[in-house]
C-alpha positions as CSV (number, residue, x, y, z in Angstrom):
1,X,-44.5,-0.6,-5.3
2,X,-42.5,1.6,-7.6
3,X,-41.8,3.9,-4.6
4,X,-40.3,1.1,-2.6
5,X,-38.1,0.0,-5.5
6,X,-36.8,3.6,-6.1
7,X,-36.1,3.9,-2.2
8,X,-34.3,0.6,-2.1
9,X,-32.2,1.6,-5.2
10,X,-31.4,5.0,-3.6
11,X,-30.4,3.3,-0.5
12,X,-28.1,0.9,-2.2
13,X,-26.4,3.7,-4.3
14,X,-25.8,5.9,-1.1
15,X,-24.5,2.7,0.8
16,X,-22.1,2.0,-2.1
17,X,-20.8,5.4,-2.3
18,X,-20.0,5.6,1.5
19,X,-18.0,2.5,1.3
20,X,-15.7,4.1,-1.4
21,X,-14.2,6.6,1.0
22,X,-11.3,5.2,3.1
23,X,-11.5,5.1,6.9
24,X,-9.7,7.6,8.9
25,X,-8.4,4.9,11.3
26,X,-8.0,1.9,9.1
27,X,-5.8,1.5,6.1
28,X,-5.0,-1.1,3.4
29,X,-1.5,-1.6,2.6
30,X,-0.4,-3.4,-0.5
31,X,3.0,-4.4,-1.8
32,X,3.1,-5.7,-5.4
33,X,5.9,-7.1,-7.5
34,X,5.8,-7.1,-11.2
35,X,8.6,-8.2,-13.6
36,X,9.1,-9.1,-17.3
37,X,10.2,-12.8,-17.6
38,X,12.8,-14.3,-17.1
39,X,13.4,-11.5,-14.5
40,X,12.2,-12.1,-10.9
41,X,11.9,-9.1,-8.5
42,X,11.3,-9.4,-4.8
43,X,10.3,-6.7,-2.4
44,X,10.0,-6.1,1.3
45,X,8.5,-3.3,3.3
46,X,7.8,-2.2,6.9
47,X,5.0,0.3,7.2
48,X,3.9,2.7,10.2
49,X,0.8,4.7,10.3
50,X,1.1,8.3,11.8
51,X,-1.3,10.7,13.5
52,X,-1.3,14.3,12.3
53,X,1.7,16.4,13.5
54,X,2.4,20.1,13.3
55,X,5.8,20.1,11.9
56,X,7.1,17.1,10.1
57,X,5.2,13.9,8.8
58,X,5.2,11.1,11.4
59,X,6.7,13.0,14.3
60,X,3.9,12.2,16.5
61,X,2.0,9.0,17.5
62,X,2.7,6.0,15.4
63,X,1.5,2.4,14.9
64,X,3.7,-0.3,13.5
65,X,1.7,-2.3,10.9
66,X,4.2,-4.9,10.2
67,X,6.4,-6.5,7.4
68,X,5.1,-7.3,3.9
69,X,6.9,-9.2,1.1
70,X,6.3,-9.9,-2.5
71,X,7.8,-12.1,-5.2
72,X,7.0,-11.7,-8.9
73,X,7.5,-15.4,-9.4
74,X,5.4,-16.5,-6.4
75,X,8.3,-18.8,-5.1
76,X,9.1,-16.9,-1.9
77,X,6.0,-14.7,-1.4
78,X,2.8,-14.0,-3.3
79,X,3.3,-11.4,-6.2
80,X,0.9,-9.1,-4.4
81,X,0.2,-9.2,-0.7
82,X,-2.1,-6.9,1.4
83,X,-2.5,-6.4,5.0
84,X,-4.9,-4.1,6.9
85,X,-3.8,-1.9,9.8
86,X,-5.9,-0.1,12.4
87,X,-4.8,2.9,14.5
88,X,-6.4,4.3,17.7
89,X,-6.1,7.7,16.1
90,X,-7.0,9.5,12.8
91,X,-4.3,8.6,10.4
92,X,-2.6,11.5,8.5
93,X,0.6,10.0,7.4
94,X,2.8,7.0,6.8
95,X,6.4,6.1,7.3
96,X,8.0,3.2,5.5
97,X,11.1,1.3,4.7
98,X,11.1,-0.6,1.4
99,X,13.8,-2.7,-0.3
100,X,13.9,-4.7,-3.6
101,X,16.2,-7.3,-5.4
102,X,15.9,-7.8,-9.1
103,X,17.4,-11.1,-10.6
104,X,17.7,-12.1,-14.2
105,X,16.8,-15.6,-15.6
106,X,20.0,-17.2,-14.1
107,X,19.5,-15.9,-10.5
108,X,22.2,-13.2,-10.8
109,X,21.2,-9.9,-9.1
110,X,21.0,-7.1,-11.7
111,X,19.7,-4.4,-9.3
112,X,19.0,-3.9,-5.7
113,X,18.1,-0.9,-3.5
114,X,15.5,0.7,-1.5
115,X,14.2,3.7,0.1
116,X,12.6,5.0,3.4
117,X,10.8,8.1,4.4
118,X,7.6,9.6,5.7
119,X,4.7,11.4,4.0
120,X,1.2,12.7,4.5
121,X,-1.5,10.8,2.9
122,X,-3.3,12.4,0.1
123,X,-7.0,13.1,0.4
124,X,-9.7,11.8,-1.8
125,X,-8.9,8.3,-1.5
126,X,-5.5,8.6,-3.3
127,X,-3.5,7.6,-0.3
128,X,0.2,7.1,-0.6
129,X,2.3,5.2,-3.3
130,X,6.1,4.4,-3.6
131,X,7.5,2.6,-6.7
132,X,10.9,1.0,-6.8
133,X,11.9,0.2,-10.3
134,X,14.7,-1.7,-12.2
135,X,14.0,-1.4,-15.8
136,X,10.4,-2.6,-16.4
137,X,10.5,-4.5,-13.1
138,X,8.8,-2.8,-10.3
139,X,7.8,-3.1,-6.5
140,X,4.9,-0.9,-5.5
141,X,3.9,0.1,-2.1
142,X,0.3,1.4,-1.8
143,X,-1.4,2.7,1.3
144,X,-5.1,3.7,1.1
């Protein structure tokens, strides 16, 4: 009986450790908006996943994953939104376009901007992160 429990425990540990590694063809994409009241920050991003390319990140095959929005107040969108994207190839990079607008308590825009680019994904489950900030208000894009 003790051997069965030990074997079952070992299988549970091994099964849990395999699920901690990210898939080479599936990615979780999260956009999170965070602000200090009374400010409200909103963000929007479009993400594509890319196959490995010899010269420049994302110069080969790509898959458009879609548009994600977030709103720190929760009025227009959820403060954090996550989508899952699958590619028919091993994912090696990401291309993105990200924008944000930060408003004070009266609704006046105090900062707006964005960025775009392409990057390889870091190994070891780190993935890719882009942070847009206005003071202590942030929009964070994470791909894992």
